MARBA-143665 format. One record per residue (C-alpha): residue in one letter; x, y negated, z negated. Coordinates in steps of 0.25 Angstrom, whole numbers, padded with zeros to 4 digits, always signed. Layout:
N
AXYZ;...
This chain:
307
M+0525-0421-0463;P+0512-0415-0458;Q+0509-0401-0460;P+0503-0391-0450;S+0488-0391-0450;T+0480-0379-0453;L+0476-0379-0438;F+0490-0380-0434;K+0494-0368-0442;E+0482-0360-0437;L+0485-0363-0423;E+0500-0360-0425;A+0496-0346-0429;L+0486-0343-0418;A+0490-0332-0408;T+0484-0341-0397;E+0494-0352-0401;Q+0507-0345-0400;R+0518-0347-0390;N+0519-0336-0379;P+0534-0331-0378;R+0531-0327-0363;S+0528-0341-0358;M+0539-0349-0366;Q+0545-0354-0353;I+0533-0356-0345;D+0535-0371-0344;M+0547-0368-0336;A+0542-0357-0327;S+0538-0357-0313;T+0524-0356-0308;R+0525-0342-0305;D+0531-0339-0319;I+0520-0347-0326;L+0510-0338-0319;R+0517-0325-0322;I+0519-0328-0337;M+0504-0332-0337;N+0500-0319-0330;E+0508-0310-0338;D+0502-0316-0351;D+0488-0315-0345;R+0490-0300-0344;L+0490-0299-0359;V+0475-0304-0360;P+0467-0291-0355;E+0475-0282-0364;A+0472-0291-0376;V+0457-0291-0372;G+0458-0276-0370;G+0462-0275-0385;E+0449-0281-0389;L+0439-0273-0382;P+0434-0266-0394;Y+0430-0280-0400;I+0425-0285-0386;E+0416-0272-0386;E+0410-0276-0400;A+0407-0290-0395;V+0400-0285-0382;E+0391-0276-0391;L+0387-0288-0399;V+0384-0296-0387;V+0376-0285-0380;Q+0368-0283-0393;A+0365-0298-0393;F+0361-0299-0379;R+0352-0287-0380;A+0345-0294-0392;G+0343-0307-0384;G+0356-0314-0390;R+0366-0322-0383;L+0381-0323-0383;F+0388-0336-0386;Y+0402-0339-0384;A+0409-0351-0392;G+0422-0356-0389;A+0430-0369-0387;G+0439-0373-0375;T+0443-0362-0366;S+0436-0352-0375;G+0423-0359-0374;R+0424-0361-0359;L+0426-0346-0357;G+0414-0343-0365;I+0406-0352-0357;L+0412-0346-0344;D+0408-0332-0348;A+0394-0336-0353;S+0391-0344-0340;E+0395-0332-0331;C+0385-0322-0338;P+0372-0327-0331;P+0377-0326-0317;T+0384-0313-0319;F+0374-0306-0328;G+0361-0313-0326;S+0361-0317-0341;P+0353-0329-0346;P+0362-0341-0347;D+0360-0341-0363;M+0364-0327-0365;V+0379-0330-0365;Q+0383-0344-0369;G+0396-0352-0371;L+0398-0362-0382;I+0410-0371-0381;A+0416-0382-0391;G+0413-0395-0385;G+0401-0390-0377;R+0399-0392-0362;P+0410-0402-0360;A+0420-0393-0366;V+0418-0383-0354;F+0424-0393-0344;A+0434-0401-0353;S+0441-0398-0366;Q+0434-0403-0378;E+0446-0399-0388;G+0440-0405-0401;A+0427-0397-0399;E+0432-0384-0404;D+0437-0389-0418;S+0423-0388-0425;E+0417-0376-0431;E+0404-0384-0433;S+0403-0386-0418;G+0404-0372-0415;A+0394-0369-0425;A+0385-0380-0419;A+0386-0374-0405;I+0381-0360-0410;D+0369-0367-0417;E+0366-0376-0404;A+0367-0363-0396;G+0356-0357-0404;V+0364-0344-0408;T+0357-0334-0416;A+0359-0321-0422;N+0356-0314-0409;D+0368-0320-0402;V+0383-0317-0401;V+0393-0328-0402;C+0407-0326-0397;G+0418-0336-0401;I+0429-0338-0392;A+0442-0344-0397;A+0456-0340-0393;S+0462-0345-0406;R+0450-0340-0414;R+0450-0353-0423;T+0442-0363-0414;P+0433-0369-0424;Y+0421-0371-0414;V+0422-0356-0411;V+0423-0352-0425;G+0412-0361-0429;A+0403-0355-0418;A+0406-0341-0422;K+0403-0344-0437;R+0390-0350-0434;A+0386-0339-0425;R+0389-0329-0436;E+0381-0337-0446;L+0369-0336-0436;G+0370-0321-0436;A+0376-0321-0422;R+0386-0310-0418;T+0400-0316-0416;L+0412-0313-0407;F+0425-0320-0406;V+0435-0320-0395;T+0449-0325-0399;C+0463-0322-0395;T+0469-0322-0409;P+0472-0309-0416;R+0461-0301-0423;K+0469-0301-0436;A+0468-0317-0436;F+0453-0317-0433;T+0446-0321-0446;L+0432-0326-0441;E+0419-0318-0444;V+0414-0313-0431;D+0408-0300-0426;V+0418-0297-0416;A+0432-0304-0413;I+0439-0302-0400;C+0453-0305-0401;P+0462-0303-0388;V+0475-0308-0392;V+0482-0312-0379;G+0495-0319-0386;P+0500-0333-0384;E+0496-0340-0372;V+0506-0344-0361;I+0504-0358-0365;M+0503-0359-0380;G+0489-0360-0385;S+0483-0361-0371;T+0472-0351-0374;R+0465-0353-0361;L+0475-0344-0355;K+0476-0329-0361;S+0466-0332-0372;G+0456-0337-0363;T+0458-0326-0353;A+0456-0316-0365;Q+0443-0323-0369;K+0438-0323-0355;L+0440-0308-0354;V+0433-0305-0367;L+0421-0314-0363;N+0420-0307-0350;M+0419-0294-0358;L+0409-0299-0368;T+0399-0303-0358;T+0402-0294-0346;A+0401-0281-0355;S+0389-0287-0363;F+0381-0289-0350;I+0385-0276-0344;R+0379-0269-0357;L+0366-0277-0353;G+0365-0271-0340;K+0370-0283-0332;V+0379-0274-0323;Y+0377-0263-0314;E+0389-0254-0311;N+0399-0266-0311;M+0390-0276-0304;M+0383-0288-0309;V+0368-0285-0307;D+0362-0296-0316;L+0369-0308-0309;Q+0361-0320-0305;M+0360-0324-0290;T+0362-0338-0293;N+0372-0341-0282;A+0376-0336-0268;K+0387-0328-0274;L+0379-0321-0284;V+0368-0318-0274;E+0378-0311-0265;R+0384-0304-0277;S+0370-0299-0280;R+0368-0294-0266;R+0381-0287-0266;T+0378-0280-0279;V+0365-0275-0273;M+0372-0270-0260;T+0383-0264-0268;V+0374-0256-0277;T+0363-0252-0267;D+0371-0251-0254;L+0361-0261-0247;D+0365-0271-0237;Y+0365-0286-0239;D+0351-0288-0234;E+0345-0276-0241;A+0352-0281-0254;T+0347-0295-0252;G+0333-0290-0250;L+0334-0281-0262;L+0338-0292-0271;A+0327-0301-0266;R+0317-0290-0270;A+0324-0289-0284;G+0322-0304-0286;G+0337-0306-0285;H+0341-0297-0296;V+0352-0287-0294;K+0348-0277-0304;T+0334-0276-0300;A+0338-0275-0285;L+0348-0263-0289;V+0337-0256-0297;M+0327-0258-0286;H+0336-0252-0276;L+0343-0241-0284;A+0330-0236-0291;G+0321-0239-0279;T+0311-0247-0287;S+0304-0260-0286;R+0309-0273-0292;E+0298-0272-0303;E+0303-0258-0306;A+0317-0262-0306;E+0315-0273-0315;A+0308-0264-0325;R+0319-0253-0324;L+0329-0264-0327;A+0321-0269-0339;R+0320-0255-0345;A+0335-0252-0342;G+0339-0265-0350;G+0344-0271-0337;F+0354-0259-0333;V+0353-0256-0318;R+0358-0241-0320;A+0347-0238-0330;A+0337-0245-0322;I+0340-0237-0309;N+0341-0224-0317;P+0332-0225-0330;Q+0335-0211-0334;D+0350-0213-0335;
């Protein structure tokens, strides 16, 4: 009689592969009850992420250090985890005006895996290591592995290779810290419990990962001066919505009307930060740009250099 494989035994023990006692009858439930069960389970996610804030803080500090030194942040994942990394990376340039290569997402199976499942692609550590090499990762960079189960070979291989190259390494997983055995600089382990559908880690695990990635990049870019008060001020005016958001931001901060804000932005070269400093400090565009450069991009410090 065939014996359970090592992989079978490993999966059997994973927190992400257990059965959820709260959803045992979900196959017989009404639509409303299915939604209620899912919603009640989803409420566990923010609490689990909240318990990891000290580790997320450590991770943000590493990312900020890397960014200030000219380094980059790479996410490496497979399936849902990989797509979440790519999503977060792709949103950084329009939100924070960051260069497209500053935050990058690597996914097992490459670009086709973003749109369609490439399940076998995750099974090779060598592929993960090769992706790190192909991306040109250096000791100046940070590599963040994302794997709900922690064990995904592609992600493990990426993290190991990054460490060999001297890069700082993070890992986001939904398995308990006591079961985390990989050598990384910071492990972030929000344990959300069994999924409503056993093993479907695109649910609570995916939500937890998304919350963590939101925090990593948002907090890092805030620390780099990409936000004034609670508004995006380095956003790129690349579509009609972002153009109008830029105007609204300028109007909100300066009390200018629509036409006045439009004119100010034009004089500032379409850059919200520059427009704000020009108006609030009463300076020319050239002086505003110089102030921002001296202030490291922080609007408050550019307006009031003595603060």
